[in-house]
C-alpha positions in Angstrom: -24.3 4.0 6.6 -24.7 7.4 4.9 -25.2 7.2 1.1 -24.6 9.8 -1.6 -27.7 10.3 -3.7 -27.2 12.5 -6.7 -30.1 14.7 -7.8 -31.4 14.6 -11.4 -29.9 18.0 -12.0 -26.3 17.2 -11.0 -23.5 15.1 -12.3 -22.9 12.1 -10.0 -19.2 13.0 -9.6 -20.2 16.5 -8.5 -22.7 15.0 -6.0 -19.9 13.0 -4.3 -17.6 16.1 -4.4 -20.4 18.2 -2.8 -21.1 15.6 -0.1 -17.4 15.4 0.9 -17.0 19.2 0.9 -20.1 19.6 3.0 -18.8 17.2 5.6 -15.3 18.8 5.7 -16.8 22.3 6.3 -19.6 21.3 8.6 -18.0 22.8 11.7 -17.3 26.2 10.2 -20.8 27.5 10.5 -23.5 27.8 7.8 -22.4 31.1 6.3 -18.7 30.1 5.9 -19.5 26.5 4.9 -21.9 27.5 2.2 -19.5 29.9 0.6 -16.6 27.5 0.7 -18.6 24.6 -0.6 -20.0 26.7 -3.4 -16.5 27.8 -4.4 -15.1 24.3 -4.3 -18.0 22.9 -6.3 -17.7 25.6 -9.0 -14.1 24.7 -9.4 -15.0 21.0 -9.4 -17.7 21.5 -12.0 -15.2 23.2 -14.4 -12.7 20.4 -13.9 -15.3 17.7 -14.5 -16.5 19.5 -17.7 -12.9 19.6 -19.0 -12.0 16.1 -17.9 -9.2 17.2 -15.6 -9.6 14.3 -13.2 -6.2 14.5 -11.5 -6.7 18.2 -10.7 -10.1 17.2 -9.4 -8.6 14.6 -7.1 -6.0 17.1 -5.8 -8.8 19.6 -5.1 -10.9 17.2 -3.1 -8.3 15.2 -1.2 -7.7 18.0 1.4 -11.4 18.0 2.3 -11.3 14.2 2.6 -8.2 14.4 4.9 -10.1 16.9 7.1 -13.0 14.4 7.4 -10.6 11.6 8.3 -8.9 13.7 11.0 -12.1 14.6 12.8 -14.4 11.7 12.4 -14.0 8.9 14.9 -15.7 6.2 12.8 -12.9 5.4 10.4 -15.1 2.9 8.5 -17.2 5.9 7.4 -14.1 7.7 6.3 -13.1 4.7 4.2 -16.6 4.8 2.6 -15.9 8.5 1.6 -12.5 7.5 0.0 -14.2 4.7 -2.0 -16.7 7.2 -3.3 -13.9 9.6 -4.2 -12.1 6.8 -6.0 -15.1 5.8 -7.9 -16.1 9.3 -9.0 -12.8 9.7 -10.9 -12.4 8.5 -14.5 -8.7 9.1 -15.3 -6.3 6.3 -14.2 -3.7 8.8 -12.8 -6.3 10.5 -10.6 -7.5 7.1 -9.2 -3.9 6.1 -8.4 -3.4 9.4 -6.6 -6.5 8.9 -4.4 -5.6 5.3 -3.7 -2.1 6.4 -2.6 -3.5 9.0 -0.3 -5.9 6.4 1.1 -2.9 4.2 1.9 -1.1 7.1 3.6 -4.1 8.0 5.8 -4.8 4.4 6.7 -1.2 4.1 8.0 -1.3 7.5 9.9 -4.7 6.7 11.4 -3.7 3.1 12.2 -6.8 1.7 10.4 -5.0 -0.3 7.8 -7.6 -3.1 8.3 -10.0 -1.2 6.1 -7.6 -0.9 3.2 -5.9 -4.4 3.3 -8.8 -6.2 1.6 -8.2 -4.0 -1.5 -4.7 -5.6 -1.9 -6.4 -8.6 -3.4 -7.4 -6.5 -6.4 -4.0 -4.8 -6.8 -3.2 -6.5 -10.1 -6.5 -5.3 -11.6 -5.7 -1.8 -10.3 -2.3 -1.8 -11.9 -3.8 -2.7 -15.3 -6.1 0.3 -14.9 -3.5 2.8 -13.6 -0.7 1.9 -16.0 1.8 3.5 -13.7 5.6 3.3 -14.2 8.2 1.3 -12.3 9.1 4.1 -9.7 5.4 4.5 -8.8 4.9 0.7 -8.6 7.9 0.4 -6.3 6.6 3.0 -3.9 3.2 1.4 -4.0 4.5 -2.1 -3.2 6.8 -0.7 -0.6 3.9 0.9 1.2 1.8 -2.2 1.0 4.7 -4.4 2.1 5.3 -2.1 5.2 1.6 -2.3 6.0 1.6 -6.1 5.9 4.9 -6.3 7.7 3.3 -5.0 10.9 0.0 -7.0 10.4 0.9 -10.4 11.8 -2.7 -11.6 11.7 -2.7 -11.1 7.9 0.6 -12.8 7.4 -0.5 -15.8 9.5 -3.7 -16.2 7.4 -2.5 -15.1 4.0 1.2 -15.9 3.9 1.2 -16.4 0.2 -0.3 -13.0 -0.3 2.5 -11.4 1.6 5.1 -13.2 -0.5 3.3 -12.2 -3.7 3.6 -8.5 -2.7 7.3 -9.1 -1.8 7.9 -10.6 -5.3 6.2 -7.7 -7.0 8.2 -5.2 -4.9 11.5 -6.9 -5.5 10.7 -7.2 -9.2 10.7 -3.4 -9.6 14.4 -3.5 -8.7 15.5 -5.8 -11.5 18.1 -4.2 -13.6 18.9 -1.4 -11.1 22.3 -0.5 -9.8 23.7 -1.2 -6.3 22.6 2.2 -5.0 19.0 1.6 -5.9 19.1 -2.0 -4.7 20.2 -0.8 -1.3 16.7 0.6 -0.8 15.3 -3.0 -1.0 17.7 -4.5 1.6 15.5 -4.1 4.7 12.5 -5.6 2.9 14.6 -8.5 1.6 15.8 -9.3 5.1 12.3 -9.3 6.4 11.0 -11.5 3.5 13.7 -14.1 4.0 13.0 -14.3 7.8 9.2 -14.6 7.1 9.8 -17.4 4.6 12.1 -19.3 6.9 9.5 -19.0 9.7 6.5 -19.9 7.5 5.0 -23.3 8.3 3.0 -23.9 5.1 5.2 -22.3 2.4 8.1 -24.4 1.0 9.0 -22.7 -2.2 9.5 -19.0 -3.3 11.3 -17.0 -6.0 13.4 -14.9 -3.6 16.7 -16.6 -4.1 17.5 -15.2 -7.6 16.0 -11.8 -7.3 18.7 -9.1 -7.5 17.1 -7.2 -4.5 17.5 -10.3 -2.4 20.7 -11.7 -4.0 22.6 -8.6 -3.0 22.6 -10.0 0.6 24.8 -12.9 -0.5 27.9 -10.6 -0.2 26.6 -8.3 2.4 28.7 -8.1 5.5 25.8 -8.2 7.9 23.3 -10.4 6.1 25.3 -12.9 4.0 24.6 -15.7 6.5 20.9 -15.0 6.3 21.0 -15.4 2.5 22.9 -18.6 3.0 20.1 -19.8 5.3 17.6 -19.1 2.5 19.7 -21.0 0.1 19.8 -24.0 2.4 16.0 -24.0 2.8 15.4 -23.8 -1.0 18.2 -25.9 -2.5 19.8 -28.2 0.2 19.0 -30.9 2.6 18.4 -31.3 6.3 22.0 -32.1 7.2 23.1 -28.7 5.7 20.6 -26.9 8.0 21.8 -28.9 11.0 25.4 -27.9 10.3 24.3 -24.3 9.9 22.3 -24.4 13.1 25.2 -25.7 15.1 27.5 -23.0 13.8 24.9 -20.1 14.0 22.4 -20.9 16.8 22.7 -17.4 18.4 22.3 -15.8 15.0 19.1 -17.9 14.3 17.7 -16.6 17.6 18.2 -13.0 16.6 16.5 -13.7 13.2 13.5 -15.0 15.1 13.1 -11.6 16.7 13.1 -9.6 13.5 9.5 -10.2 12.7 
């Protein structure tokens, strides 16, 4: 794997920036590339000197996106994003780069490279200190990534439900219009819990984002099923199954 080796004359952050810029302009020809890389590095050097890390991130992300679009080895692209993340010092700039990494992983269908980082998300949150709206968008993106990754859910079911809990927790205290945005995720989480073979308890039942389904015209019976699994006995489930067997079959096809 290619590594970035800063010279003794250059700030390590600028070395990473130069490395990414060189790669993104490599197809433009030496004259054009040299001029563009020099221009970008001059801007970057000024931003680094003044500690404007978010502006630095916004300056370099387009170059990183170019690399991602034209390099077939996505593992190498992921390496570039890690270096970008590590060169930044300000929490908001790191969050910005991580969010962009998530977006590109989804677009490029290479989420397997970013999923391992989800184990560190609590540590990241302590570093980023982002507000509830940003947390909600972050966990929604992560949840959607895991939603389509059945292999991960089979191996790390508890990890999926932890993300769901964190996502739904960002909706606590919100009004009905905001809670509506969590409905699809709540439905998916309930179905996943009911289908899980090794998970018998969860905190979904009393979360406002999930509890809204109790009176929902389409999903009230699904909420009732969750309630049976968590608070009632086998005979209640058998009665439910007898009355709603067709509905249960449709739930099985959701995930």
